[in-house]
C-alpha positions in Angstrom: -0.1 -0.3 0.1 0.9 3.5 -0.7 -0.1 6.6 2.2 0.7 9.8 1.6 0.8 12.7 4.4 0.6 16.3 4.5 3.0 17.9 7.1 2.8 21.6 8.2 6.2 22.8 8.8 5.5 26.5 9.6 4.0 29.7 8.0 5.3 32.4 5.8 3.4 35.7 5.4 5.1 37.6 2.2 4.4 40.2 -0.1 1.9 39.3 -2.8 4.0 40.6 -5.6 6.3 37.6 -4.9 3.6 35.0 -5.5 1.8 36.7 -8.3 3.2 39.8 -10.2 1.4 42.9 -10.1 -0.6 42.3 -7.0 0.0 44.2 -3.6 -0.8 43.4 -0.1 0.4 40.1 2.1 -0.7 37.0 2.2 0.0 34.3 4.6 0.9 30.9 3.5 1.5 27.1 4.7 4.7 25.6 4.3 4.1 21.9 3.5 6.3 18.9 3.8 4.9 15.7 3.1 5.8 12.0 3.6 5.0 8.7 1.3 5.2 5.5 3.0 5.9 3.3 0.0 6.6 -0.4 0.7 10.1 -0.6 -0.1 11.0 2.5 1.8 10.0 5.8 3.2 10.1 9.4 1.4 9.9 13.1 2.8 9.4 15.5 -0.1 10.7 18.6 1.3 11.4 19.8 4.5 10.2 23.2 5.2 11.8 25.7 7.5 14.8 25.7 9.6 13.9 26.6 13.1 16.5 29.6 12.8 15.3 30.5 9.5 14.3 34.3 10.1 18.1 34.7 11.5 19.1 32.8 8.3 17.3 34.6 5.5 19.2 37.9 5.5 18.2 40.3 2.8 14.7 38.4 2.6 13.3 39.7 6.0 12.2 42.6 4.0 9.6 40.2 1.9 8.9 37.6 4.4 7.8 37.0 7.9 8.3 33.5 9.2 6.3 31.6 11.7 7.9 28.3 13.2 6.9 27.4 16.6 7.8 24.3 18.7 6.6 21.2 16.8 6.6 22.9 13.1 9.9 21.1 12.7 9.6 18.1 10.1 11.1 15.8 12.8 8.3 16.4 15.2 5.6 16.4 12.4 7.1 12.9 11.4 7.2 11.9 14.8 3.1 12.5 14.9 3.0 9.7 12.0 5.1 7.3 14.4 8.4 8.0 12.0 11.9 8.1 13.1 13.1 11.4 10.9 16.6 9.4 11.3 15.0 6.0 9.6 14.1 8.1 6.6 15.4 6.6 3.7 14.5 9.0 0.7 14.5 12.8 1.1 13.3 14.4 -2.7 13.5 17.9 -2.6 11.8 20.4 -5.1 14.2 22.9 -4.9 16.8 24.4 -2.7 15.2 27.8 -1.4 15.0 28.1 2.1 11.3 27.2 3.1 11.7 23.6 1.1 15.4 22.2 2.4 15.5 24.0 5.7 14.8 20.8 7.6 17.1 18.6 5.9 19.3 18.0 8.7 16.8 16.5 10.5 16.9 13.3 8.0 20.5 12.5 7.8 20.5 9.5 6.9 18.5 9.7 3.8 19.7 9.6 0.0 19.1 13.3 -1.5 17.1 13.0 -4.9 17.9 16.0 -6.8 17.7 17.6 -10.4 21.1 18.0 -11.6 20.7 21.4 -12.9 19.3 22.5 -9.4 22.2 20.7 -7.1 24.6 22.6 -9.6 22.5 26.1 -9.2 23.5 25.5 -5.5 27.2 25.2 -6.2 27.4 28.4 -8.3 28.1 31.1 -6.7 26.3 33.5 -9.0 23.1 31.6 -8.7 23.3 30.9 -5.1 23.1 34.5 -4.5 20.9 35.4 -7.1 18.5 33.0 -5.5 19.2 33.3 -1.8 20.5 29.8 -1.4 22.1 28.8 1.9 24.4 25.9 1.6 23.7 25.2 5.5 20.6 24.0 4.5 21.3 21.5 1.8 25.2 20.6 1.6 25.2 18.4 4.7 26.7 15.5 3.5 23.7 13.4 2.4 24.3 10.7 -0.2 23.0 12.8 -3.3 21.5 11.3 -6.5 21.2 14.1 -8.9 19.0 13.4 -11.7 18.5 14.4 -15.1 14.5 14.7 -16.0 11.8 12.3 -14.5 13.1 9.9 -12.1 11.0 6.7 -11.1 12.1 6.4 -7.5 11.2 2.6 -7.0 11.2 1.4 -10.3 7.5 0.9 -10.7 5.9 3.9 -11.5 4.4 5.1 -7.9 7.0 7.7 -6.7 8.3 9.6 -9.6 10.1 12.8 -9.7 8.9 15.1 -12.6 11.2 18.3 -14.1 9.2 21.0 -13.7 12.1 23.7 -14.3 11.4 27.5 -14.4 10.9 28.4 -10.7 14.1 27.9 -10.2 17.1 26.0 -12.8 16.2 22.2 -11.6 12.7 22.6 -10.1 11.0 19.3 -9.6 7.7 18.3 -8.6 6.6 14.5 -7.5 3.8 12.4 -8.5 2.5 9.8 -6.4 0.5 7.0 -7.9 -2.5 5.7 -5.2 -3.4 2.3 -4.9 -6.5 2.8 -6.9 -4.2 3.9 -9.6 -5.2 7.5 -9.3 -2.3 10.2 -9.5 -1.8 13.1 -6.9 1.1 15.7 -8.1 2.7 17.6 -5.1 3.3 21.0 -7.5 5.8 22.7 -4.8 6.6 26.0 -6.2 6.0 25.0 -9.9 2.1 26.3 -8.7 2.1 28.3 -5.8 -1.8 28.7 -5.4 -4.9 26.9 -7.7 -5.3 30.2 -9.4 -1.4 30.0 -10.8 -2.6 26.8 -12.8 -5.8 28.4 -13.7 -4.5 31.8 -14.9 -0.9 31.4 -15.4 -0.4 33.8 -13.5 3.6 33.9 -12.4 5.4 35.5 -9.5 7.4 38.5 -10.2 10.8 36.7 -9.7 11.3 33.5 -11.8 14.7 31.9 -12.9 13.1 31.0 -16.4 9.4 32.3 -17.4 9.2 30.3 -20.5 10.0 27.0 -18.5 7.8 27.8 -15.8 4.9 28.1 -18.2 5.7 25.0 -19.7 5.8 23.2 -16.3 2.3 24.7 -15.7 1.2 23.4 -19.1 2.4 19.7 -18.0 0.6 20.3 -14.7 -2.7 21.4 -16.4 -2.2 18.2 -19.2 -2.0 15.5 -15.8 -4.9 17.2 -14.2 -6.8 16.5 -17.2 -5.6 13.0 -17.3 -7.6 12.8 -13.7 -4.5 13.7 -11.4 -4.8 15.9 -8.3 -2.5 18.7 -8.6 -1.5 20.2 -4.9 -0.1 23.6 -5.3 2.8 24.8 -3.1 1.6 27.4 -1.1 -2.3 28.0 -1.4 -4.2 28.8 2.1 -7.3 27.5 0.8 -6.2 24.3 -0.8 -4.5 23.7 2.4 -6.7 24.0 4.7 -9.0 21.2 2.8 -6.1 18.8 3.2 -6.3 16.6 5.7 -3.0 16.8 8.2 -0.8 13.9 9.6 -1.3 11.8 11.6 -4.3 11.3 9.1 -3.3 10.4 6.0 -4.0 12.8 2.9 -5.8 10.3 0.7 
């Protein structure tokens, strides 16, 4: 059996223009992580915020206010499902931004799965500065599997990394195939909100606009084929997502 759990690992309040270009005001959004229970191993997709994220993000505090309370860390969220974070075998990261890899240190024994283009960007001084990457979040000595394009984690089509570049150089989403054959796609920042998918609204800052639009069209095609798309930071969608220890599906 496949089980999928949603974990809330903090909240961020940010300037709307960082989510949708041309918008004003601010919005409070969730910081998700996910656990996939597969017969051949446990997979965590993204790890949320580091407990000291506010101190770490430097100039980004102009745009973001972070809420990360006791129990919001990924290890505590996993413990609520009865999972020891040190015994997780696979850590798939969508990309290397602070709110997606901040908890990587809490999962020290997993194999880190990342798109090669993203891993390379995380070691390139220019791209690190441009993307506000902090190697203290992700360059921690994990066994790294850098993949190029689509990657079937267990070889059975049940947990598949999908390249959805554009938000960053090597962003990826994760497709989980449930026991009834339905697909759930954890879109991460390839698609911030439901309206991002419906209206093709991009944020103000994008690594590659054309690539991100192409990724959104790919997500649209998957949805048309029957997949459920879970956006990366949509507070309205997230309010309807069951939280661990209750399975998402």
